[in-house]
C-alpha positions as CSV (number, residue, x, y, z in Angstrom):
1,M,-0.8,-29.1,-6.4
2,T,-0.6,-24.7,-5.6
3,E,-5.0,-23.5,-4.8
4,L,-6.0,-21.3,-7.1
5,H,-5.8,-18.8,-4.3
6,E,-2.5,-19.4,-3.8
7,H,-1.6,-17.8,-7.0
8,S,-0.1,-14.4,-7.8
9,V,-1.5,-12.4,-10.3
10,T,0.6,-13.6,-13.2
11,E,0.7,-16.8,-12.1
12,L,-3.0,-16.8,-12.2
13,L,-3.0,-15.2,-16.1
14,A,-0.8,-17.5,-16.8
15,A,-2.1,-21.0,-15.9
16,F,-6.1,-18.7,-17.5
17,A,-3.6,-17.7,-20.6
18,G,-2.5,-21.7,-20.7
19,G,-6.4,-23.3,-19.8
20,D,-4.7,-24.6,-16.8
21,A,-7.2,-22.5,-14.5
22,D,-10.5,-20.6,-15.4
23,P,-11.5,-17.6,-13.5
24,R,-15.1,-18.4,-11.9
25,D,-12.0,-21.1,-10.4
26,A,-9.5,-18.8,-9.0
27,V,-13.0,-16.9,-8.0
28,A,-14.1,-19.2,-5.9
29,G,-11.4,-20.2,-4.6
30,C,-10.4,-16.6,-3.1
31,L,-14.1,-16.5,-1.3
32,A,-14.0,-19.7,0.2
33,R,-10.4,-18.9,1.2
34,I,-11.7,-15.6,3.2
35,D,-15.2,-18.3,4.7
36,A,-11.8,-19.9,5.5
37,T,-9.4,-17.9,7.0
38,D,-11.5,-14.1,7.9
39,D,-12.7,-14.7,11.0
40,A,-9.4,-14.8,12.3
41,V,-8.3,-12.1,10.3
42,H,-10.4,-9.9,9.9
43,A,-9.5,-8.4,6.5
44,W,-12.9,-7.5,5.2
45,F,-15.9,-5.0,5.8
46,H,-17.9,-6.4,2.9
47,L,-17.6,-8.8,0.5
48,T,-19.2,-8.9,-3.2
49,A,-19.7,-13.0,-3.6
50,D,-22.4,-12.8,-5.5
51,A,-21.8,-10.4,-8.1
52,A,-18.3,-11.9,-8.3
53,L,-19.4,-15.3,-9.1
54,A,-21.1,-13.9,-11.9
55,A,-18.2,-11.2,-13.2
56,A,-15.8,-14.4,-13.2
57,E,-18.6,-16.6,-15.2
58,S,-18.1,-13.4,-18.2
59,S,-14.3,-13.5,-17.6
60,S,-14.6,-17.5,-18.0
61,R,-16.4,-16.6,-21.8
62,R,-13.1,-14.0,-22.8
63,W,-10.1,-16.6,-22.3
64,R,-12.5,-19.4,-24.4
65,D,-13.0,-16.6,-27.6
66,G,-9.6,-14.8,-27.1
67,T,-12.0,-11.2,-26.3
68,Q,-9.7,-11.3,-22.7
69,R,-7.8,-8.2,-21.1
70,P,-5.4,-7.4,-19.3
71,L,-6.0,-8.1,-16.0
72,E,-8.6,-11.2,-16.6
73,G,-9.9,-12.5,-14.6
74,V,-7.6,-11.5,-11.5
75,P,-9.5,-11.1,-8.0
76,F,-8.7,-8.0,-6.4
77,G,-9.9,-5.8,-3.3
78,V,-10.2,-2.4,-2.9
79,K,-9.3,-0.3,0.3
80,D,-12.7,1.0,1.8
81,V,-12.1,4.3,1.5
82,I,-12.4,4.3,-2.4
83,D,-15.8,4.4,-3.8
84,T,-17.8,2.1,-5.4
85,S,-20.1,1.8,-7.7
86,G,-23.1,-0.2,-6.2
87,V,-20.8,-1.6,-3.3
88,V,-20.9,0.5,0.3
89,T,-17.8,2.7,1.1
90,T,-18.1,3.7,4.9
91,A,-13.9,4.8,4.9
92,G,-14.8,2.7,8.1
93,S,-17.0,5.5,9.8
94,R,-20.5,5.0,11.2
95,L,-20.9,8.0,10.0
96,Y,-21.2,6.0,6.6
97,A,-22.5,3.3,7.3
98,D,-25.1,3.0,4.6
99,R,-22.9,5.0,2.2
100,V,-23.6,4.1,-1.7
101,P,-21.3,5.7,-4.4
102,G,-22.7,5.8,-8.1
103,R,-19.8,5.9,-9.4
104,S,-16.5,4.0,-8.7
105,A,-13.0,5.5,-8.5
106,T,-11.2,5.9,-11.4
107,A,-8.6,3.4,-10.4
108,V,-11.3,0.4,-9.1
109,R,-12.8,1.2,-13.0
110,R,-9.6,0.8,-14.6
111,L,-9.1,-2.5,-12.8
112,T,-12.4,-4.0,-14.1
113,D,-12.5,-2.6,-17.6
114,A,-9.0,-4.4,-17.8
115,G,-11.0,-7.7,-16.5
116,A,-10.1,-7.4,-13.0
117,I,-13.1,-8.8,-10.5
118,L,-13.7,-6.7,-7.5
119,I,-14.2,-9.9,-4.2
120,G,-15.0,-6.9,-1.7
121,K,-13.9,-3.8,0.4
122,T,-11.1,-4.1,2.9
123,A,-11.7,-3.2,5.9
124,T,-9.4,0.0,7.2
125,P,-9.0,2.8,10.1
126,E,-12.1,5.0,10.5
127,F,-11.3,7.5,7.7
128,A,-8.0,5.6,7.5
129,F,-6.7,8.3,10.0
130,G,-8.3,6.7,13.2
131,N,-6.3,5.0,15.5
132,E,-8.6,2.9,17.5
133,I,-8.7,-0.7,17.7
134,S,-12.3,-1.8,16.3
135,E,-14.5,-4.8,17.8
136,T,-12.8,-7.3,15.4
137,P,-9.4,-5.7,14.2
138,V,-7.0,-6.5,11.8
139,A,-4.6,-9.2,12.5
140,N,-1.8,-9.8,10.7
141,P,-1.8,-13.8,8.8
142,W,1.9,-14.5,11.0
143,A,0.9,-14.1,14.5
144,L,-2.5,-13.9,14.5
145,D,-1.4,-11.6,17.9
146,R,0.0,-9.1,16.0
147,W,-1.2,-6.3,14.4
148,A,-1.1,-5.9,10.3
149,G,-0.7,-2.0,10.2
150,G,-2.4,0.7,8.8
151,S,-4.3,2.2,7.5
152,S,-4.4,-0.4,3.9
153,S,-4.2,-2.9,6.9
154,G,-7.4,-5.3,5.6
155,S,-5.9,-5.0,1.6
156,A,-2.2,-5.8,3.0
157,A,-3.7,-9.1,4.9
158,A,-5.4,-10.4,2.8
159,V,-3.0,-10.1,0.1
160,A,0.2,-12.4,3.1
161,A,-3.6,-15.0,3.9
162,R,-3.4,-15.5,0.2
163,Q,-7.6,-14.1,0.2
164,V,-7.2,-12.2,-2.6
165,P,-3.9,-11.8,-4.7
166,L,-4.6,-7.9,-5.5
167,C,-5.4,-4.9,-3.5
168,L,-5.8,-1.4,-4.3
169,G,-4.4,0.8,-1.1
170,T,-3.5,4.1,-0.5
171,D,-1.1,5.8,1.3
172,T,-1.2,9.2,3.4
173,G,2.1,8.8,5.6
174,G,3.0,5.4,5.2
175,S,-0.5,3.3,5.0
176,I,0.5,1.2,2.0
177,R,4.1,0.6,3.5
178,V,3.5,0.3,7.0
179,P,1.4,-2.7,6.2
180,S,3.2,-4.4,3.1
181,S,5.7,-4.3,5.3
182,Y,4.8,-5.5,8.8
183,C,2.4,-8.9,6.4
184,G,5.4,-9.3,4.4
185,V,4.2,-8.3,0.8
186,T,4.5,-5.9,-1.4
187,G,3.4,-2.4,-1.5
188,L,3.7,0.7,-4.1
189,K,3.4,4.2,-3.2
190,P,3.5,5.4,-6.1
191,T,4.7,9.4,-7.1
192,I,1.9,11.0,-6.0
193,G,-0.3,12.4,-9.6
194,R,0.8,9.3,-11.2
195,V,-3.0,7.2,-10.2
196,P,-5.4,9.4,-10.2
197,R,-7.3,10.3,-6.9
198,D,-11.0,10.8,-7.2
199,G,-13.1,8.4,-5.7
200,L,-11.0,8.4,-2.1
201,H,-12.4,9.9,0.7
202,P,-9.7,11.8,1.8
203,V,-6.8,12.6,4.9
204,S,-4.5,15.0,2.4
205,W,-4.8,16.2,-0.6
206,S,-1.4,16.8,-0.7
207,F,-1.0,13.8,0.8
208,D,-2.7,11.7,-0.2
209,H,-2.1,8.4,-3.1
210,I,-3.9,5.0,-4.3
211,G,-1.2,2.1,-4.9
212,P,-1.5,-1.7,-5.8
213,I,-0.6,-4.1,-2.9
214,A,0.2,-7.8,-4.2
215,R,2.4,-11.0,-3.7
216,S,5.6,-9.7,-6.3
217,V,7.4,-6.6,-8.1
218,D,5.4,-7.8,-11.3
219,D,2.5,-8.5,-10.4
220,V,2.8,-4.6,-9.0
221,V,4.1,-3.3,-12.9
222,V,0.8,-5.6,-14.5
223,A,-2.0,-3.8,-12.3
224,L,-0.3,-0.1,-12.1
225,S,0.5,0.0,-16.3
226,V,-3.2,-0.8,-15.7
227,L,-4.2,1.9,-13.0
228,A,-1.2,4.9,-14.1
229,G,-2.9,7.4,-16.7
230,Q,-4.3,11.2,-16.7
231,A,-8.4,10.8,-16.0
232,D,-10.8,13.6,-16.8
233,E,-12.3,13.1,-13.1
234,D,-8.7,14.3,-11.9
235,P,-7.2,17.4,-12.8
236,R,-4.3,16.4,-10.4
237,S,-4.0,13.5,-12.2
238,S,-0.3,13.6,-14.3
239,R,-0.7,13.4,-18.3
240,R,2.8,11.5,-18.9
241,P,2.3,8.5,-20.1
242,A,1.5,5.3,-18.6
243,D,3.3,3.2,-20.0
244,E,6.3,5.3,-18.9
245,I,6.1,3.0,-16.1
246,L,7.5,0.0,-17.2
247,P,10.2,-1.2,-16.3
248,T,13.8,-1.3,-19.0
249,P,14.9,-5.1,-19.4
250,G,18.9,-6.0,-18.8
251,G,19.7,-5.8,-15.5
252,L,21.3,-3.1,-13.3
253,A,24.9,-2.5,-14.5
254,G,25.0,1.3,-14.2
255,L,22.1,1.6,-11.4
256,R,23.5,3.8,-9.0
257,V,22.3,2.8,-5.4
258,G,22.2,5.6,-2.2
259,V,22.5,3.5,1.0
260,A,20.9,6.2,3.5
261,S,21.8,5.9,7.3
262,G,21.2,8.1,10.2
263,W,17.7,8.4,11.1
264,F,17.2,5.8,8.7
265,T,19.0,3.2,11.0
266,G,19.3,5.4,14.1
267,W,16.4,3.2,16.3
268,G,14.9,0.3,15.6
269,D,15.6,-3.8,15.6
270,P,19.3,-4.5,14.3
271,A,17.6,-6.9,12.0
272,V,16.0,-4.7,10.2
273,T,19.4,-3.1,9.8
274,A,20.8,-6.3,8.8
275,A,18.0,-7.2,6.5
276,R,18.4,-3.5,4.2
277,D,22.4,-4.3,4.2
278,A,21.8,-7.4,2.6
279,A,19.5,-6.0,0.5
280,V,22.1,-3.4,-0.9
281,E,24.7,-6.7,-0.7
282,V,22.4,-8.7,-3.7
283,L,21.6,-5.3,-5.6
284,G,25.9,-4.8,-5.4
285,G,26.2,-8.6,-6.9
286,L,24.2,-7.6,-10.0
287,G,26.0,-4.8,-11.4
288,A,24.6,-1.7,-10.0
289,S,26.5,0.5,-7.7
290,V,26.4,1.4,-4.2
291,V,27.2,4.9,-2.2
292,P,26.5,6.2,0.8
293,V,24.0,8.6,1.1
294,D,23.0,11.3,3.3
295,V,19.5,12.7,3.6
296,S,19.8,15.7,6.5
297,R,16.3,16.9,6.2
298,A,14.6,13.8,6.2
299,E,13.4,14.4,10.7
300,Q,12.0,16.7,9.9
301,A,10.0,14.8,7.4
302,G,8.0,13.5,10.3
303,T,7.0,17.0,11.1
304,V,5.4,18.4,8.1
305,A,3.7,15.6,7.5
306,W,2.1,15.6,10.3
307,M,1.5,19.5,10.5
308,I,0.3,19.1,7.0
309,T,-2.0,15.7,7.5
310,V,-4.1,17.1,10.8
311,A,-4.7,20.6,9.0
312,E,-5.5,19.6,6.2
313,F,-7.7,16.6,7.1
314,A,-9.2,19.2,9.8
315,A,-10.4,21.2,6.6
316,N,-11.8,17.9,4.7
317,H,-13.6,17.0,7.2
318,E,-14.8,20.2,9.2
319,A,-19.1,18.9,9.0
320,A,-18.1,15.7,10.4
321,A,-16.8,16.7,13.4
322,D,-20.0,18.1,14.6
323,D,-21.1,14.0,14.8
324,V,-19.6,13.4,17.8
325,D,-22.2,10.4,18.3
326,H,-20.7,8.4,15.4
327,I,-16.7,10.7,14.8
328,S,-14.6,8.5,17.4
329,A,-11.9,9.3,19.7
330,S,-9.5,9.6,17.8
331,A,-10.6,11.0,14.9
332,M,-12.0,13.9,16.7
333,H,-8.4,14.7,18.4
334,R,-7.4,14.7,15.0
335,F,-10.6,17.7,13.8
336,I,-8.9,19.2,17.4
337,G,-5.8,19.3,16.6
338,G,-6.0,20.3,12.8
339,A,-8.1,23.1,13.5
340,R,-6.2,24.6,15.9
341,L,-3.4,25.1,13.7
342,S,-2.6,28.3,12.4
343,A,-1.9,29.6,8.9
344,L,1.8,30.9,9.8
345,D,2.2,27.4,11.0
346,Y,0.8,25.4,8.0
347,L,2.6,27.4,5.4
348,K,6.1,27.2,7.5
349,A,5.2,22.8,7.0
350,Q,4.9,23.9,3.9
351,Q,7.9,26.0,3.2
352,V,9.5,23.3,5.0
353,R,8.3,20.3,3.5
354,V,9.8,22.2,0.1
355,E,12.9,22.7,1.2
356,I,13.0,18.8,1.5
357,Q,12.4,18.2,-2.2
358,E,14.9,20.0,-3.2
359,E,17.5,18.5,-0.9
360,L,16.6,15.4,-2.3
361,G,15.7,16.8,-5.6
362,E,20.2,16.7,-6.1
363,L,20.7,13.6,-3.7
364,F,18.5,12.2,-7.3
365,G,21.5,13.8,-9.0
366,D,23.8,11.5,-7.9
367,V,22.3,8.1,-6.9
368,D,19.1,6.0,-9.3
369,V,17.4,4.5,-6.2
370,I,17.9,4.9,-2.7
371,V,17.2,2.3,-0.3
372,T,16.2,2.1,3.2
373,P,14.7,-0.6,6.1
374,A,11.4,-0.3,5.8
375,T,9.2,-1.0,9.1
376,P,12.1,-0.4,11.5
377,T,11.0,-3.4,13.7
378,P,8.1,-6.9,12.5
379,A,5.0,-6.5,13.5
380,P,4.7,-5.1,17.0
381,G,1.4,-7.2,19.3
382,F,-1.7,-4.8,20.2
383,D,-2.7,-3.0,22.9
384,P,-5.7,-3.0,24.5
385,A,-5.2,-0.5,27.5
386,E,-3.6,1.9,24.4
387,G,-6.3,1.5,22.2
388,F,-4.1,1.0,19.7
389,F,-0.4,-0.1,19.5
390,E,1.8,0.8,22.7
391,G,2.5,4.6,21.6
392,G,-0.6,5.7,19.9
393,D,0.6,9.1,17.3
394,R,4.7,9.5,19.2
395,L,5.2,6.6,17.8
396,W,4.4,5.9,14.4
397,L,6.0,9.8,13.5
398,D,9.2,8.9,15.3
399,K,9.1,5.0,14.8
400,V,6.6,2.9,12.4
401,A,6.8,5.5,10.3
402,R,9.8,6.8,10.3
403,S,11.1,5.9,7.0
404,F,7.9,6.6,5.4
405,L,6.7,9.7,5.1
406,I,10.2,11.6,3.9
407,A,8.4,9.7,0.7
408,N,4.6,11.4,1.2
409,V,6.4,15.4,1.7
410,T,7.7,14.9,-1.8
411,G,5.5,13.0,-4.3
412,I,9.1,10.6,-5.3
413,P,7.9,7.0,-5.9
414,A,8.3,4.2,-2.9
415,M,8.2,0.5,-2.8
416,V,8.3,-1.8,-0.1
417,L,9.9,-5.7,-0.9
418,P,9.8,-8.3,1.9
419,A,13.7,-8.7,2.7
420,G,13.6,-11.6,5.4
421,I,12.0,-13.5,8.2
422,E,13.0,-12.6,12.0
423,R,11.2,-14.5,14.7
424,G,9.0,-15.9,12.7
425,L,7.5,-12.3,11.8
426,P,8.6,-10.8,8.0
427,L,11.8,-7.8,7.5
428,S,10.8,-5.1,4.1
429,V,12.9,-2.5,2.9
430,Q,12.0,0.1,1.0
431,F,13.5,1.8,-2.2
432,L,13.1,5.6,-3.2
433,G,13.0,6.1,-6.9
434,R,12.9,10.1,-8.9
435,P,9.3,11.7,-9.5
436,F,7.7,10.2,-11.8
437,D,10.4,7.2,-12.3
438,E,8.4,4.1,-11.2
439,A,10.5,1.8,-14.2
440,T,13.3,2.2,-12.5
441,L,12.1,1.6,-9.2
442,L,10.2,-1.4,-10.2
443,R,13.5,-2.7,-12.7
444,A,15.2,-2.8,-9.3
445,G,12.6,-4.4,-6.8
446,R,12.2,-6.4,-9.8
447,E,15.9,-7.7,-10.6
448,Y,15.8,-8.0,-6.3
449,Q,13.1,-10.1,-6.0
450,R,14.6,-12.7,-9.1
451,A,17.7,-13.5,-7.4
452,T,16.1,-13.4,-3.5
453,T,12.7,-16.0,-2.3
454,H,11.9,-13.8,0.5
455,H,8.4,-12.5,-1.6
456,L,7.5,-16.1,-2.1
457,A,7.6,-17.3,2.0
458,A,4.2,-16.9,3.4
459,P,2.3,-17.1,6.6
460,T,1.4,-20.7,7.9
461,L,-2.6,-20.0,8.0
462,E,-4.8,-23.1,9.2
463,P,-8.3,-23.1,8.2
464,R,-11.2,-23.6,9.8
465,H,-12.4,-26.7,10.3
């Protein structure tokens, strides 16, 4: 019999509705799973166990009296760069070790208002932009000597380890999709503005996104339907209706799938490209038409993303950069690099950004979804000598986030889905969509997962006794 901590979001909601499970048991099961496994995974900075158990009591009553809300009783975690009222939010930094916000971010509040139950804050590198390995780095649940990815490392690892079925992550340069790929879970970076970003400790106002990490596309749909929509707290959030994100039924007949090669397949493990090709074949078998596309400016996205991100990071954290006793070497390096960029450099990068957006806009006149590999290799090992993974920032730009940065530069929605296992480690594929067309992206992903079982695979992570 499947234990409750192994249930996905949609499975839990169905079990609650059918009277086969109770939110109190679900929350207790997740907390017990964390207690049994997180000394190995290190996915959590801070747990809110007492408050979660109290909220579960309330959720149980709501299910009994028929006043349940859309996510009633579903446990979830929040990356520790997103504000949670009354709960410490450190941004992974010693500088903010005692910071307790008085107000939750809109994204968190929308989940809890929908009945979801906060379990705690998940681990992240400093400011979601550092690269040192801490004394207790987040380990990949599939292989504890492998990297879980960054910077939403704790969120993806917690979902993969079956500690919770849902987490919030953030994505500035692949930070939802990299760990989702390495940990074998489903992660969505929505269109920029689709989910409000107030209460987010910023890296880059141009590129920061908040999005869900879960076990399946169906889970992501449920979460995004609650998260999406304009909020007064974030003037840059989109006024488009939240319900337009819902995928339409009816298969993939008529869907035009673009297959990108070149920059996206020019480096990496052949098994990753093979997984991409197999995913495209599945989509074609479901009725989609498949055409090659040339994203000729994809290679420029990395340089553009880095220049804009470090400049905005330095501007966001100008005061913090003076506190050398509490800031890591990698964060300080990026402060300095961003501060040294000229206004001319920054504006040139923004100009190229617009040109890349225009190219993708033209491509999406011919296709509905573009399919690429996700991370070009399975999860790499740690390199303590480097303080991160071997190769540092250059590896991130050229290889780790190679397929991902174009979606941050352009703001389009992008989703990572499990696509196989190689040598005991997950492989993943990425779907890119038109701006504010999450509905088509989610439809393609949902049908792909209904035709495959890759997203059902789970790591063998033995609890301590």
